[in-house]
C-alpha positions in Angstrom: 43.5 -13.3 -19.9 45.6 -12.5 -16.8 43.4 -11.2 -14.1 40.3 -12.6 -15.6 40.5 -16.2 -14.6 37.6 -15.9 -12.2 34.9 -15.1 -14.8 36.4 -17.6 -17.2 36.0 -20.0 -14.3 32.2 -19.7 -14.8 32.6 -21.3 -18.2 35.1 -23.9 -17.0 32.8 -25.0 -14.2 29.8 -25.1 -16.6 31.8 -27.3 -19.0 33.0 -29.6 -16.2 29.6 -29.9 -14.7 28.0 -30.8 -18.1 30.7 -33.4 -18.8 30.2 -34.8 -15.3 26.4 -35.1 -15.9 26.9 -36.7 -19.3 29.4 -39.3 -18.0 27.1 -40.2 -15.1 24.0 -40.5 -17.3 23.7 -44.1 -18.7 21.3 -43.1 -21.4 23.7 -40.9 -23.3 27.0 -42.3 -24.6 26.8 -45.4 -22.4 30.2 -46.9 -21.4 32.0 -43.9 -22.9 33.6 -41.2 -20.9 34.1 -37.7 -22.3 37.2 -35.7 -21.6 38.2 -32.2 -22.4 41.1 -29.8 -22.8 41.0 -26.2 -21.8 43.4 -23.6 -23.2 43.6 -19.9 -22.7 43.5 -17.4 -25.6 44.6 -14.4 -23.6 42.3 -12.3 -25.7 44.9 -12.1 -28.5 44.9 -13.6 -32.0 48.5 -15.0 -31.6 47.6 -17.0 -28.5 44.3 -18.1 -30.0 46.1 -19.6 -33.0 48.6 -21.3 -30.7 45.9 -22.8 -28.5 43.8 -24.0 -31.5 46.9 -25.8 -32.9 47.5 -27.4 -29.6 44.0 -28.7 -29.5 44.2 -30.1 -33.1 47.6 -31.7 -32.5 48.4 -34.8 -30.4 51.1 -35.6 -27.9 51.6 -31.9 -27.2 53.3 -31.3 -30.6 52.3 -29.0 -33.5 51.5 -31.7 -36.0 47.8 -31.1 -36.8 48.0 -33.0 -40.1 48.8 -36.3 -38.5 46.8 -38.5 -36.0 49.5 -39.9 -33.8 47.4 -40.8 -30.7 43.8 -42.0 -30.9 43.1 -41.3 -27.3 43.6 -37.6 -27.9 41.4 -37.4 -31.0 39.5 -34.1 -30.8 36.0 -34.6 -32.0 34.7 -31.0 -31.6 35.7 -27.6 -30.4 33.8 -25.2 -28.2 34.8 -21.7 -29.1 35.9 -18.9 -26.9 33.7 -16.6 -25.0 34.0 -13.8 -27.5 33.2 -13.4 -31.2 36.8 -12.5 -32.2 38.2 -15.6 -30.4 35.7 -17.9 -32.1 36.5 -16.3 -35.5 40.2 -16.9 -35.0 39.7 -20.5 -34.0 37.5 -21.1 -37.1 40.5 -20.4 -39.4 42.1 -23.6 -38.3 39.1 -25.7 -37.3 37.4 -25.2 -40.6 40.6 -26.2 -42.4 40.7 -29.5 -40.5 36.9 -30.0 -40.7 36.7 -30.1 -36.9 33.2 -28.9 -35.7 33.3 -25.8 -33.6 30.4 -24.8 -31.4 31.1 -21.1 -30.7 30.5 -20.9 -27.0 27.5 -18.8 -26.3 27.7 -16.6 -29.4 26.0 -19.1 -31.6 23.4 -19.7 -28.9 22.2 -16.1 -28.9 19.2 -15.0 -31.1 19.7 -12.5 -33.8 20.9 -9.1 -32.6 18.3 -7.3 -34.7 15.6 -8.9 -32.6 17.3 -7.8 -29.5 17.5 -4.2 -30.7 13.7 -4.2 -31.4 13.1 -5.5 -27.9 15.2 -2.6 -26.5 13.3 -0.2 -28.7 10.0 -1.4 -27.3 11.3 -1.1 -23.7 12.5 2.5 -24.3 9.0 3.3 -25.6 7.3 1.4 -22.8 9.1 3.6 -20.2 9.0 6.8 -22.2 12.8 7.1 -22.4 13.3 9.3 -25.5 16.8 10.8 -24.7 19.5 8.2 -24.4 23.2 7.8 -24.9 24.8 5.0 -27.0 28.1 3.3 -26.1 29.6 0.5 -28.2 32.9 -1.3 -28.4 35.3 0.1 -31.0 35.3 -2.8 -33.5 33.4 -3.9 -36.6 30.5 -5.3 -34.5 30.3 -2.1 -32.5 30.3 0.1 -35.6 27.5 -2.1 -37.1 25.6 -1.6 -33.9 25.8 2.1 -34.1 24.9 2.1 -37.8 21.8 0.1 -37.0 20.6 1.7 -33.8 20.9 5.4 -34.6 18.4 5.4 -37.6 16.2 2.9 -35.7 16.0 5.2 -32.7 15.1 8.1 -35.0 12.3 6.1 -36.7 10.7 5.4 -33.3 10.9 9.0 -32.0 13.9 8.5 -29.7 17.0 10.7 -29.8 20.6 9.8 -29.2 22.3 12.3 -26.9 25.8 11.1 -27.9 27.7 8.1 -29.2 30.8 6.8 -27.5 33.1 4.1 -28.7 34.7 1.9 -26.0 38.2 0.9 -27.1 39.4 -2.6 -27.4 42.4 -3.7 -25.3 44.7 -6.5 -24.7 46.3 -5.7 -21.4 45.4 -3.7 -18.3 48.1 -1.1 -19.0 46.2 -0.2 -22.2 43.1 0.5 -20.3 44.9 2.9 -18.0 46.7 4.7 -20.8 43.4 5.1 -22.7 41.6 6.4 -19.6 44.3 9.1 -19.1 44.4 10.2 -22.7 40.7 10.4 -23.3 39.4 11.8 -20.1 37.7 14.7 -21.8 35.4 12.3 -23.6 34.4 10.7 -20.4 33.7 14.1 -18.8 31.3 15.0 -21.6 29.5 11.7 -21.1 29.1 12.2 -17.4 27.7 15.7 -17.9 25.2 14.5 -20.5 21.5 15.2 -19.7 20.6 11.7 -20.9 19.8 9.5 -17.9 19.7 6.2 -19.9 22.7 4.7 -21.5 22.4 1.8 -24.0 25.7 -0.2 -24.1 26.8 -2.7 -26.6 30.0 -4.8 -26.2 31.6 -7.8 -24.6 32.8 -8.3 -21.0 36.3 -6.8 -21.5 34.8 -3.6 -22.6 32.8 -3.4 -19.4 36.0 -3.2 -17.4 37.0 0.1 -19.1 33.7 1.6 -18.0 34.3 0.4 -14.5 37.7 2.0 -14.5 36.3 5.3 -15.7 33.6 5.3 -13.1 36.0 4.3 -10.4 38.4 7.1 -11.3 35.8 9.9 -11.4 36.0 10.8 -7.6 39.8 11.2 -7.8 39.4 13.8 -10.6 36.7 15.8 -8.8 34.0 14.6 -11.2 30.5 13.8 -10.0 29.3 10.2 -9.9 27.5 8.9 -12.9 23.9 8.2 -11.7 22.6 6.7 -14.9 20.4 3.8 -15.9 22.3 1.3 -18.0 20.6 -0.9 -20.6 22.9 -3.7 -21.6 22.9 -6.3 -24.4 23.1 -10.0 -23.9 26.8 -10.2 -24.5 27.8 -8.3 -21.3 28.6 -9.7 -17.9 28.9 -7.8 -14.6 31.8 -10.0 -13.3 34.8 -8.1 -12.1 38.5 -8.5 -12.5 40.5 -9.3 -9.4 41.9 -5.8 -9.0 38.3 -4.5 -9.2 36.7 -6.7 -6.6 36.5 -4.0 -4.0 35.4 -1.3 -6.3 31.9 0.2 -5.8 29.4 -1.1 -8.3 26.4 0.9 -7.0 26.5 2.9 -10.3 25.1 -0.1 -12.0 22.4 -0.8 -9.5 19.1 -1.0 -11.3 20.6 -1.8 -14.7 18.5 -3.6 -17.2 20.0 -6.3 -19.5 18.6 -8.5 -22.2 19.8 -12.0 -21.4 19.3 -15.2 -23.3 16.5 -17.2 -21.7 18.1 -19.7 -19.4 17.4 -22.0 -16.4 19.4 -23.2 -13.5 20.7 -26.8 -14.0 19.7 -29.1 -11.2 22.4 -29.7 -8.6 24.8 -27.1 -10.1 25.0 -25.1 -6.9 25.8 -28.3 -4.9 28.5 -29.0 -7.5 30.1 -25.5 -7.0 29.9 -26.0 -3.2 32.1 -29.1 -3.5 34.9 -27.2 -5.1 37.9 -26.7 -2.8 41.6 -26.0 -3.0 42.4 -29.7 -3.7 41.0 -29.3 -7.2 44.0 -27.0 -8.0 46.4 -30.0 -8.2 45.1 -30.9 -11.7 43.5 -27.6 -12.7 45.6 -24.5 -13.2 42.5 -22.4 -13.6 41.2 -23.3 -10.1 44.6 -22.4 -8.6 44.7 -18.9 -10.1 41.0 -18.4 -9.4 41.4 -19.4 -5.8 44.2 -16.9 -5.4 42.1 -14.1 -6.9 38.9 -15.0 -5.0 40.4 -15.3 -1.5 43.6 -13.2 -1.8 45.7 -16.2 -0.7 48.3 -18.5 -2.2 49.2 -22.2 -1.9 52.9 -21.3 -1.8 54.5 -19.0 0.7 54.3 -15.4 -0.6 54.9 -12.0 0.7 51.9 -10.6 -1.1 49.3 -13.2 -0.1 48.5 -15.1 3.0 48.7 -18.9 2.8 45.4 -20.6 1.8 43.9 -22.8 4.5 41.8 -25.0 2.3 38.7 -24.2 4.3 37.7 -21.3 2.1 34.1 -21.4 0.9 32.9 -19.9 -2.4 29.6 -18.9 -0.8 31.6 -16.2 1.0 32.9 -14.5 -2.1 31.2 -11.2 -3.0 28.5 -11.6 -5.7 30.2 -8.9 -7.8 33.2 -11.2 -8.1 31.6 -14.7 -8.2 28.0 -16.0 -8.3 26.9 -19.4 -7.1 24.3 -19.6 -9.9 25.1 -20.4 -13.5 25.3 -17.2 -15.5 23.6 -16.9 -18.9 26.9 -17.1 -20.8 28.0 -20.2 -18.9 24.6 -21.7 -19.5 25.2 -21.5 -23.2 28.6 -23.3 -22.7 26.6 -25.9 -20.8 24.2 -26.3 -23.7 27.0 -26.4 -26.2 28.6 -29.4 -24.4 25.3 -31.2 -24.5 24.9 -30.4 -28.2 28.2 -32.1 -28.9 27.4 -35.0 -26.7 24.1 -35.6 -28.4 25.8 -35.4 -31.8 28.3 -38.0 -30.6 25.5 -40.1 -29.2 23.7 -40.1 -32.5 26.9 -41.0 -34.3 27.6 -43.8 -31.8 24.1 -45.2 -32.2 24.4 -45.2 -36.0 26.3 -48.5 -36.3 26.0 -48.8 -40.0 27.7 -45.5 -40.5 30.1 -45.3 -37.6 31.5 -48.7 -36.6 32.3 -49.1 -32.9 35.7 -50.5 -32.1 36.8 -52.3 -29.0 40.3 -51.3 -27.9 41.9 -52.7 -24.9 38.5 -53.9 -23.5 36.9 -50.4 -23.8 34.3 -49.3 -26.2 35.5 -46.2 -28.1 34.5 -43.9 -30.9 37.9 -42.3 -31.5 37.7 -43.5 -35.1 34.7 -41.3 -35.9 35.7 -38.6 -38.3 34.9 -35.1 -36.7 33.4 -33.7 -39.9 30.9 -36.5 -40.0 29.5 -35.6 -36.7 28.4 -32.3 -38.2 27.6 -33.1 -41.8 26.5 -36.7 -41.6 23.0 -37.7 -42.6 21.9 -38.7 -39.1 18.9 -36.8 -37.8 20.9 -34.9 -35.3 23.0 -32.4 -37.1 24.3 -29.4 -35.2 24.1 -26.9 -38.0 20.8 -28.2 -39.4 17.4 -26.7 -38.7 16.5 -29.9 -36.9 18.6 -29.4 -33.7 15.6 -30.0 -31.4 16.2 -31.8 -28.2 13.1 -33.1 -26.6 13.2 -32.4 -22.8 10.8 -35.4 -22.2 13.7 -37.7 -23.0 16.2 -38.5 -20.3 19.2 -37.4 -22.3 19.8 -34.6 -19.9 19.6 -31.4 -21.8 17.7 -28.9 -19.8 15.4 -27.3 -22.4 14.1 -27.5 -26.0 16.4 -25.7 -28.3 15.4 -24.6 -31.9 17.6 -23.3 -34.7 16.3 -21.7 -37.9 17.4 -22.4 -41.4 20.3 -19.9 -40.9 21.6 -21.9 -37.9 20.4 -19.0 -35.6 18.9 -19.7 -32.3 15.1 -19.2 -32.1 14.6 -18.2 -28.5 13.6 -15.2 -26.5 15.4 -12.9 -24.1 14.7 -12.4 -20.4 14.6 -8.7 -19.3 16.7 -8.8 -16.2 17.0 -6.1 -13.5 20.3 -6.1 -11.7 20.2 -5.3 -8.0 23.6 -4.5 -6.6 23.6 -4.0 -2.8 26.1 -2.0 -0.8 27.7 -5.2 0.5 28.6 -6.2 -3.1 26.0 -8.9 -3.5 24.4 -9.1 -6.9 20.8 -10.2 -7.4 19.2 -10.7 -10.8 15.4 -10.2 -11.0 13.5 -11.2 -14.1 11.0 -8.4 -14.8 9.9 -9.3 -18.3 10.5 -11.3 -21.5 11.1 -10.6 -25.2 9.3 -13.3 -27.2 10.7 -13.5 -30.7 7.7 -15.6 -31.9 5.1 -13.1 -30.6 3.1 -10.9 -32.9 4.4 -7.5 -34.0 4.1 -5.0 -31.2 3.4 -7.6 -28.6 6.8 -9.3 -28.4 8.0 -7.4 -25.3 6.1 -7.9 -22.0 7.2 -6.2 -18.8 5.9 -8.0 -15.6 7.1 -5.3 -13.2 8.9 -2.0 -13.2 12.7 -2.3 -12.9 14.0 -1.5 -9.5 16.4 1.4 -9.4 15.6 3.3 -6.3 17.5 4.9 -3.4 15.3 3.3 -0.9 12.1 1.2 -0.6 8.8 2.4 -2.0 6.5 4.4 0.1 3.5 2.1 0.1 -0.2 3.2 0.1 -1.0 4.9 3.4 2.1 7.0 3.4 3.8 9.7 1.3 7.3 10.7 0.4 9.1 13.2 2.6 12.4 14.6 1.2 15.5 14.0 3.1 17.7 16.9 3.9 21.0 17.1 2.0 20.0 14.1 -0.1 19.0 13.9 -3.8 15.3 14.1 -4.6 15.2 10.3 -5.3 16.1 9.6 -1.6 13.3 10.2 0.8 11.6 9.0 4.0 8.1 7.7 4.2 5.7 9.5 6.4 2.3 8.2 7.4 -0.7 10.1 6.0 -2.3 12.6 8.5 -5.7 11.8 9.9 -8.4 12.2 7.3 -6.1 11.8 4.3 -5.0 8.8 2.1 -2.5 7.7 -0.5 -3.7 4.9 -2.8 -0.5 4.5 -4.8 3.2 3.9 -4.1 5.5 6.8 -3.8 2.9 9.6 -3.7 4.4 13.0 -3.1 1.5 14.0 -0.9 -1.5 12.4 0.7 -4.9 13.5 -0.6 -8.0 14.4 1.4 -11.1 12.3 0.9 -14.3 14.0 -0.4 -16.7 15.2 2.3 -19.0 12.3 1.8 -16.2 9.7 2.3 -13.7 8.9 5.0 -10.3 6.9 5.0 -10.2 3.3 5.9 -8.0 2.1 8.8 -5.0 1.7 6.5 -5.6 5.1 4.9 -5.3 3.6 1.5 -8.8 4.3 0.1 -11.9 6.4 0.8 -15.1 4.7 2.0 -18.6 6.2 1.6 -19.9 7.6 4.9 -23.1 6.5 6.4 -25.9 9.1 7.0 -26.5 9.5 10.8 -29.7 10.8 12.4 -32.1 9.6 15.1 -34.6 7.6 13.2 -37.8 5.8 14.2 -36.4 2.5 13.0 -33.4 2.2 15.3 -33.6 0.9 18.9 -32.9 4.3 20.5 -35.6 6.0 18.5 -38.1 3.3 19.2 -37.4 3.5 23.0 -37.7 7.3 23.1 -40.9 7.2 21.0 -42.4 4.6 23.2 -41.6 6.7 26.3 -43.1 9.8 24.8 -46.3 8.1 24.0 -46.5 6.4 27.4 -46.0 9.6 29.3 -48.4 11.6 27.1 -51.0 8.8 27.7 -50.4 9.1 31.4 -50.9 12.8 31.2 -54.1 12.4 29.3 -55.2 9.9 32.0 -54.5 12.4 34.8 -56.4 15.1 32.9 -59.3 12.8 32.6 -59.3 12.0 36.3 -59.3 15.8 37.1 -62.1 16.4 34.7 -64.1 13.6 36.2 -63.6 14.9 39.8 -63.7 18.6 38.9 -66.2 19.3 41.8 -64.1 17.8 44.6 -62.3 20.2 47.0 -58.8 18.8 46.0 -59.4 19.8 42.3 -60.9 23.1 43.3 -58.0 23.8 45.6 -55.6 23.5 42.6 -57.4 26.1 40.5 -59.1 24.0 37.9 -58.5 26.3 34.9 -54.8 26.6 35.4 -54.6 22.9 36.2 -56.2 22.0 32.9 -53.8 24.4 31.1 -50.8 22.8 32.9 -51.9 19.3 32.1 -52.6 20.1 28.5 -49.2 21.8 28.1 -47.5 18.8 29.7 -49.3 16.5 27.3 -47.9 18.5 24.4 -44.5 18.5 26.0 -44.4 14.7 26.0 -45.3 14.8 22.3 -42.6 17.4 21.4 -39.9 14.6 21.1 -41.7 13.3 18.0 -40.6 16.4 16.2 -36.9 15.6 17.1 -37.0 12.0 15.8 -36.6 11.3 12.1 -34.6 12.9 9.3 -34.3 16.6 9.8 -36.4 18.7 7.3 -37.0 22.3 6.8 -40.4 22.3 8.6 -39.3 20.2 11.5 -36.1 22.2 12.1 -38.2 25.4 12.2 -40.9 24.0 14.6 -39.2 21.7 17.0 -37.3 24.2 19.2 -40.0 26.9 18.9 -42.8 24.5 19.8 -40.9 23.0 22.6 -40.0 26.5 24.0 -43.5 27.9 23.9 -45.2 24.8 25.3 -42.7 24.5 28.1 -43.1 28.2 28.9 -46.9 27.7 29.1 -46.3 24.9 31.6 -43.9 26.8 33.7 -46.0 30.0 33.6 -49.0 27.9 34.7 -47.0 26.5 37.6 -45.9 30.0 38.5 -49.5 31.2 38.4 -50.6 28.4 40.6 -47.9 29.2 43.2 -48.6 32.9 43.2 -52.4 32.2 43.4 -51.9 30.1 46.5 -49.8 32.7 48.2 -52.2 35.5 47.4 -55.2 33.3 48.5 -53.8 33.0 52.0 -53.2 36.8 52.1 -56.7 37.6 50.7 -58.6 35.3 53.1 -57.3 37.2 56.1 -60.1 39.3 57.8 -60.0 42.9 56.6 -57.7 42.2 53.6 -58.4 44.4 50.6 -56.5 42.0 48.4 -59.6 39.9 48.0 -61.6 42.7 46.3 -58.8 43.3 43.8 -58.4 39.7 42.8 -60.6 38.1 40.2 -60.9 34.9 38.1 -58.5 36.2 35.5 -55.4 36.5 37.7 -54.0 33.0 37.1 -54.8 33.1 33.4 -53.1 36.5 33.0 -49.9 35.2 34.7 -49.9 32.1 32.5 -50.6 34.0 29.3 -48.0 36.8 29.9 -45.3 34.3 30.8 -45.7 32.3 27.6 -46.1 35.4 25.5 -42.6 36.5 26.3 -41.3 33.2 25.2 -43.3 33.5 22.0 -41.8 36.9 21.3 -38.3 35.5 21.7 -39.1 32.7 19.3 -40.5 35.0 16.7 -37.4 37.2 17.1 -35.2 34.1 16.6 -37.1 33.1 13.4 -36.8 36.6 12.0 -33.0 36.9 12.6 -31.4 33.4 11.9 -34.0 30.6 11.8 -32.9 27.0 12.3 -32.3 25.0 9.1 -31.3 21.5 8.0 -27.6 21.0 7.9 -24.9 18.3 7.7 -22.0 17.9 10.0 -19.0 16.2 8.3 -16.4 17.0 10.9 -17.6 15.6 14.2 -17.4 11.9 13.2 -15.0 10.4 10.8 -17.2 7.6 9.4 -20.6 9.3 9.4 -22.3 12.4 8.0 -24.6 13.8 10.7 -27.9 15.1 9.5 -28.9 17.7 12.0 -30.8 20.9 12.5 -28.5 23.9 12.7 -30.0 26.2 15.4 -29.0 29.2 13.3 -28.2 31.4 16.2 -26.7 29.8 19.3 -27.3 32.9 21.5 -31.0 32.9 20.6 -31.2 29.2 21.4 -29.7 29.7 24.8 -31.9 32.8 25.3 -35.0 30.6 24.9 -33.6 28.0 27.3 -32.5 30.7 29.6 -36.0 32.2 29.8 -37.4 28.8 30.7 -34.7 28.6 33.4 -35.8 32.0 34.8 -39.4 30.9 35.0 -38.4 27.7 36.7 -36.2 29.6 39.2 -38.9 32.2 40.0 -41.4 29.4 40.5 -39.0 27.5 42.7 -38.4 30.6 44.9 -42.1 31.4 45.3 -43.0 27.8 46.0 -40.2 27.5 48.5 -41.5 30.6 50.4 -45.0 29.2 50.4 -44.1 25.7 51.3 -45.1 26.2 55.0 -48.5 27.8 54.5 -51.0 25.9 56.6 -53.5 23.9 54.5 -54.2 20.3 53.7 -54.3 21.0 49.9 -51.3 23.4 49.8 -49.2 22.1 46.8 -46.3 24.6 47.2 -44.0 22.0 48.6 -44.7 19.7 45.6 -44.1 22.5 43.2 -40.8 23.2 45.1 -39.6 19.7 44.6 -40.8 19.6 40.9 -38.8 22.8 40.2 -35.8 21.3 41.9 -36.0 18.2 39.6 -36.6 20.5 36.5 -33.6 22.7 37.2 -31.3 19.7 38.0 -32.3 18.1 34.7 -31.6 21.2 32.5 -28.5 22.1 34.3 -27.1 18.6 33.5 -28.4 19.0 30.0 -26.1 21.9 29.1 -22.7 20.1 29.5 -24.1 16.9 28.1 -25.5 18.7 25.1 -22.1 20.4 24.4 -20.0 17.2 24.8 -22.2 14.9 22.7 -21.9 14.4 18.9 -24.2 13.1 16.2 -27.7 11.8 16.8 -27.0 11.5 20.5 -27.2 15.3 20.8 -30.9 14.9 19.8 -31.3 12.0 22.2 -29.9 14.0 25.1 -32.4 16.9 24.5 -35.3 14.4 24.2 -34.3 12.8 27.4 -34.1 16.2 29.1 -37.6 17.1 27.8 -39.1 13.7 29.0 -37.3 13.8 32.3 -38.3 17.4 33.3 -41.9 16.9 32.1 -42.1 13.7 34.1 -40.8 15.5 37.1 -43.5 18.1 36.8 -46.2 15.5 36.2 -45.2 13.2 39.0 -44.3 15.7 41.7 -47.3 18.0 41.3 -50.1 15.6 40.2 -48.9 12.3 41.6 -50.1 12.9 45.3 -53.4 14.3 44.1 -54.2 11.4 41.9 -53.3 9.1 44.8 -55.8 10.8 47.0 -58.5 11.0 44.4 -58.1 7.4 43.2 -56.8 5.5 46.2 -57.9 7.6 49.3 -61.2 9.3 48.2 -62.4 9.4 51.9 -60.0 12.3 52.6 -62.1 14.5 50.2 -65.1 16.3 51.7 -68.5 14.9 50.7 -70.4 18.2 50.7 -68.3 21.0 49.2 -71.3 23.4 48.9 -71.9 23.2 52.7 -68.3 24.1 53.2 -68.7 27.0 50.9 -71.5 28.4 53.1 -69.1 28.4 56.1 -66.8 30.9 54.4 -69.0 33.8 55.3 -69.0 32.9 59.0 -65.3 32.1 59.3 -64.2 33.8 62.5 -60.7 35.0 63.4 -57.6 35.0 61.3 -57.1 31.2 60.8 -59.2 30.1 57.9 -59.4 26.4 57.3 -59.1 24.4 54.2 -62.7 24.9 53.2 -62.4 28.6 53.1 -59.2 28.4 50.9 -60.9 26.0 48.6 -63.9 28.2 48.1 -61.7 31.3 47.4 -59.4 29.5 45.0 -62.5 28.3 43.1 -63.7 31.8 42.8 -60.5 33.2 41.4 
């Protein structure tokens, strides 16, 4: 038809390519070259009759009853692209017993099978409200009469039915569009989002015209999903090549299963303008494809001959062989194989040698079809084995009704804004499958405004855009999306955390300072070592309890201090291990009370030394008021206050086992919740007060004259103690997880080691390494106390007095 040469060109090229392959293949019709004639039907019965008579006649004259020229003997006809054309051709071809292969219509499986496949697909996607469109002819009416009750039986409703008119010329399309605009307006306003369309390619052009005209009449665009039968084609007329086809983006069609013949694309790439000299189709097609003309014209530019078909928009021409053209290709091979079988059957079809060439022009056309050779086109044995080298591309089966036994490919059409068309096979309809399992969908059809939002992101609506158009935003920290196109990211459960891609939740590890890990082992080892060292120092002092250096340090308070330091070194063992109810209650309380005993003992020792120097002065009344219970009283009262604070803490908000799921993303921290942070800092603050008071008193007494005056050592030990715990506070607040416990253990061990080393280190050195510095006769020195003259008492006097109190 005028204006449609380009999609007829698909079939012309498929026919030419098949003939070229057959002529070049020595194993099919050897030494025989096939030729062909192509005539145009113009989509009208009158022109179809004329073209058929031309094919059946010879020497370009209408004399079909006479064979005037053997070289033009027509052996077989390949019908037109549409059913009506094939039917009109059959009126004459049947009369003259000339076999007719009806293009692709005879190579399409039963339509009823296709309808069932569509039904399964509608149910697969849950589409229960659809519109039906069919061409207005007998086949279209039969389609509607079949589909409407079939839809109802499967729980699917038809929103409307619309009959697409038949047409012969473009003017008829325009007239119909203007006269029936109300019908189109009702369709476009339908709530159905899926349209099932039945018809042949010319009917498709009416829909395109309707869709193209909508914006000019202030009608909204038709954003629908089109489901199309195998008879349709998306090719455009020349006047439609620049029309927007985005409306059909994402359409689904049932196409006859086909493959791409080898070297077909290369064949198409070799086509150029020089072909037009002997091919009127190419000339018209070239003009439509490239908007140029071979002759000078005011409407078109002159063709250069360098045009490439690869540059033509996909909506106008595809480089791949279409499904319809593939059937033409197979039809040519079917005829060739029938001729080959007739040629090989020498007893039935005698070969004749005319003018030095082998020919089969004398073969009667009807014998090619109805002969008894095993290759009969209309028989149920039309099976071409692809293992042979005869060239047909796939095994083809017909049933006893001469119907093709093959499946359909479910094809998703992707039409890009630049006009390129991509076909994606997303499933298959297997006619030989079991009931209910004939349709298989490999992947969801693509009909989207933009790419999917993949796992790890969620959809974010675009302003002023429909809801199907969206941006993709990465999931916030701590949230995931595990599927495509999630509306919102979801938060992981508290015992799980997102992976790096934020696509799934991973189970968190439990985190606490255990005895089994390296840090816990090191801290446990240090605690045991330092506690053993403290026990050793205590043993040394007990062994040398009668020496002046031990007496000068107030033995009872010294023993209390060493015992408390021993327990201080063992306190970290309560902090290591999985927190429990008992350990959480005890560890801070035990640590606070024991440390208060140690600091109170140090304060008592410092005050005792200062008071001893005052009391040993002649005439001092302080000596009479001081007794042996002074140091013990100071130590007891200092630790008693800490014990009261701890009891108050336990009564208000005691510590308890807790989990921290917020500090670390990949771990659940098992910890002891202190219950009341103010009470915790009150306990630590009181220890700080004791340390500061001890530091001040020791600092004031550091210059008192005596060989065994330990005030300067206490001063230094308190300086170390305060430095450690002042550093502990910011470190404690800035650390997370099990390292918080490690920081506190380190502070306990460091401060306790400072007290042990600074106070008792020098004394142990004198006792163990330099014992000669200790007096050999302490009792004799005691007797000199009563006769001590003046105001400057020596060490022996102080030692004796300290031993008394």
